[in-house]
C-alpha positions as CSV (number, residue, x, y, z in Angstrom):
1,M,81.5,115.7,105.4
2,N,83.8,112.8,105.2
3,V,85.7,112.9,101.8
4,D,85.8,109.1,101.4
5,R,82.1,108.8,102.2
6,W,80.7,111.3,99.7
7,L,83.1,110.1,97.0
8,A,82.0,106.5,97.6
9,D,78.3,107.5,97.6
10,T,78.7,109.4,94.3
11,R,80.7,106.6,92.7
12,T,78.1,103.9,93.7
13,S,75.1,106.1,92.7
14,Y,76.4,106.8,89.2
15,D,77.5,103.2,88.7
16,T,73.9,102.3,89.5
17,V,72.3,104.7,87.0
18,A,75.0,104.8,84.3
19,V,73.0,103.1,81.5
20,S,69.8,104.9,82.2
21,Y,71.6,108.2,82.6
22,A,73.3,107.8,79.2
23,D,70.0,106.9,77.6
24,Q,68.3,110.1,78.9
25,L,71.2,112.4,78.0
26,R,72.1,111.1,74.6
27,E,70.1,113.8,72.7
28,A,70.2,116.4,75.5
29,L,72.5,118.8,73.6
30,A,70.2,118.9,70.6
31,G,67.7,120.9,72.7
32,A,70.2,123.1,74.5
33,P,71.4,125.8,72.0
34,Y,73.1,128.0,74.6
35,L,75.1,125.1,75.9
36,R,76.1,124.2,72.4
37,A,77.2,127.8,71.9
38,A,79.3,127.7,75.1
39,L,81.0,124.5,74.0
40,A,81.6,126.0,70.5
41,L,83.2,129.0,72.1
42,F,85.3,126.8,74.4
43,A,86.5,124.8,71.3
44,D,87.5,128.1,69.6
45,L,89.5,129.1,72.7
46,V,91.3,125.8,72.7
47,H,92.1,126.1,69.0
48,T,93.3,129.7,69.5
49,A,95.6,128.5,72.3
50,G,97.3,126.2,69.8
51,G,95.3,123.0,70.4
52,G,96.3,120.0,72.4
53,P,94.7,117.6,74.9
54,V,91.5,118.8,76.7
55,A,90.2,117.1,79.8
56,D,86.4,116.6,80.3
57,V,86.4,116.1,84.1
58,G,83.3,114.3,85.4
59,C,82.5,113.3,81.8
60,G,79.7,110.8,82.7
61,P,78.7,108.8,79.6
62,G,80.9,110.9,77.3
63,H,78.4,112.9,75.3
64,I,80.1,116.2,75.9
65,T,83.5,114.7,75.2
66,A,82.2,113.4,71.9
67,H,80.7,116.7,71.0
68,L,84.0,118.5,71.6
69,H,85.7,115.9,69.5
70,D,83.3,116.6,66.7
71,L,84.3,120.3,67.0
72,G,87.9,119.3,66.4
73,V,89.0,119.2,70.0
74,D,91.4,116.5,71.2
75,A,89.2,115.7,74.2
76,F,89.3,112.9,76.6
77,G,87.1,112.0,79.6
78,V,87.7,111.4,83.3
79,D,85.0,110.2,85.6
80,L,84.7,108.9,89.2
81,S,82.3,106.1,88.2
82,P,83.7,103.0,86.5
83,G,80.2,102.3,85.3
84,M,80.0,105.6,83.6
85,V,83.4,105.1,82.0
86,D,82.3,101.7,80.7
87,V,79.3,103.3,79.1
88,A,81.3,106.1,77.6
89,R,83.8,103.6,76.1
90,R,80.9,101.5,74.7
91,D,79.2,104.5,73.1
92,H,82.4,106.3,71.9
93,P,84.9,103.6,71.3
94,R,87.4,105.8,69.5
95,L,87.8,108.2,72.3
96,R,89.8,108.0,75.5
97,F,88.1,107.6,78.9
98,E,89.6,106.8,82.3
99,V,88.5,106.5,85.9
100,G,89.6,109.2,88.2
101,S,88.6,111.8,90.8
102,M,88.7,115.5,90.4
103,T,89.8,115.7,94.1
104,D,93.0,114.0,93.2
105,L,93.4,114.4,89.5
106,D,95.9,111.9,88.1
107,L,97.2,114.1,85.3
108,A,100.6,115.6,84.9
109,D,101.3,119.2,85.7
110,A,100.5,121.6,82.7
111,S,99.5,118.6,80.6
112,V,96.2,119.9,79.1
113,V,95.5,123.0,77.1
114,G,91.9,123.2,78.2
115,L,89.6,121.7,80.9
116,L,85.9,121.6,81.5
117,A,83.7,120.4,84.3
118,F,80.1,120.5,83.0
119,W,77.7,119.9,85.9
120,S,80.1,117.6,87.5
121,L,81.0,119.9,90.4
122,I,77.4,119.7,91.7
123,H,78.2,116.8,94.1
124,V,81.4,118.3,95.5
125,P,80.9,119.9,98.9
126,D,82.0,123.5,99.4
127,E,85.0,122.5,101.5
128,A,86.4,120.3,98.7
129,V,86.0,122.9,95.9
130,P,89.3,124.7,96.6
131,T,91.2,121.4,96.3
132,V,89.5,120.6,93.1
133,F,90.2,124.0,91.6
134,G,93.8,123.6,92.7
135,H,94.1,120.4,90.7
136,F,92.4,122.1,87.7
137,R,95.0,124.9,87.8
138,R,97.9,122.4,88.2
139,V,97.1,120.3,85.2
140,L,96.2,123.3,82.9
141,R,98.9,125.0,80.9
142,P,99.4,128.7,81.7
143,G,96.7,130.7,79.9
144,G,94.6,127.6,79.3
145,P,90.8,128.0,79.2
146,L,88.5,126.5,81.8
147,L,84.8,126.0,81.3
148,L,82.4,125.3,84.2
149,G,78.7,124.5,84.3
150,F,76.7,124.2,87.4
151,H,73.3,124.7,89.1
152,V,72.6,128.2,90.5
153,G,71.0,128.7,93.9
154,D,71.6,128.3,97.5
155,G,72.0,125.2,99.7
156,S,72.0,121.5,98.9
157,R,69.5,118.7,98.7
158,L,69.8,114.9,99.0
159,K,69.0,113.0,95.8
160,T,67.8,109.5,96.6
161,Q,66.4,108.5,93.3
162,G,66.9,109.3,89.7
163,Y,67.4,108.4,86.0
164,G,64.8,105.6,85.6
165,G,63.9,105.4,89.3
166,H,67.2,103.9,90.4
167,P,68.4,104.5,94.0
168,M,71.0,107.2,94.5
169,N,72.6,108.8,97.6
170,V,74.2,112.1,96.6
171,H,73.9,115.7,97.7
172,V,73.3,118.2,94.9
173,H,74.8,121.6,95.6
174,R,73.5,124.8,94.1
175,R,75.9,127.8,94.0
176,R,75.9,131.5,93.2
177,P,78.2,132.5,90.3
178,D,79.9,135.1,92.5
179,Q,81.0,132.4,94.9
180,V,82.3,130.1,92.2
181,A,84.2,133.1,90.6
182,A,85.7,133.9,94.0
183,W,86.9,130.4,94.5
184,L,88.4,130.5,91.0
185,G,90.2,133.7,91.7
186,D,91.7,132.3,94.9
187,A,92.9,129.3,92.9
188,G,94.7,131.3,90.3
189,F,92.1,131.8,87.6
190,T,90.8,134.9,85.9
191,V,87.1,134.7,85.1
192,E,86.4,136.1,81.6
193,A,82.7,135.6,81.0
194,R,79.6,134.3,82.7
195,M,76.3,133.2,81.3
196,L,73.0,132.5,83.1
197,I,70.8,129.9,81.5
198,D,67.0,129.6,82.1
199,P,67.1,132.4,84.7
200,D,63.3,132.2,85.3
201,E,63.4,128.5,86.0
202,S,63.4,127.2,89.6
203,V,66.9,126.0,89.2
204,P,68.8,128.1,86.6
205,G,72.2,127.0,85.2
206,A,75.4,129.0,84.9
207,V,78.4,128.7,82.7
208,L,81.7,130.4,83.6
209,F,84.7,130.8,81.3
210,A,88.0,131.3,83.1
211,R,91.7,131.2,82.2
212,R,94.6,130.0,84.2
213,R,96.9,132.8,85.2
214,S,100.6,132.3,84.6
């Protein structure tokens, strides 16, 4: 798949749905106790590592970034979609958000103490994941924690509509935790914990905790 094409399609799609997406997800964490627990543990790991800046990569409208900030984390958001960044800045004006791509992450080497990508890898095709994980390792300090959330399953589907009925054109990729863990290992991470969420649903979720090796 052409890199420029899927990135452009993802950017345009989320620009289109940004306002509706934010409205639908604003209270999502309130009904997700296991995700809140994962974020609380991630915050504890960041504090134990001495604190410092944490990148929420693929932050969307910034609700996860803001939640981490409420947990005492110096979190900032990065998203491919300028429309999403505009909404995040509108809803969370005291926090930092910037436009950027996880395929070419514009952050200095070893500049963040922690990094998370919460359901933002789902549009990245398999062949681009090693590049993304390479950037994650590069920008993380040695020993820094990484938190990933993603859909579990096999294969991909084309999403042509969503979030209020707006048109979209993005592929949604489902992956097995073992495959994601293998990619992380190849990129220089050690996976420390895995959690399967809603395992009996048609599309379960998974959360992986990893740490950058020195």
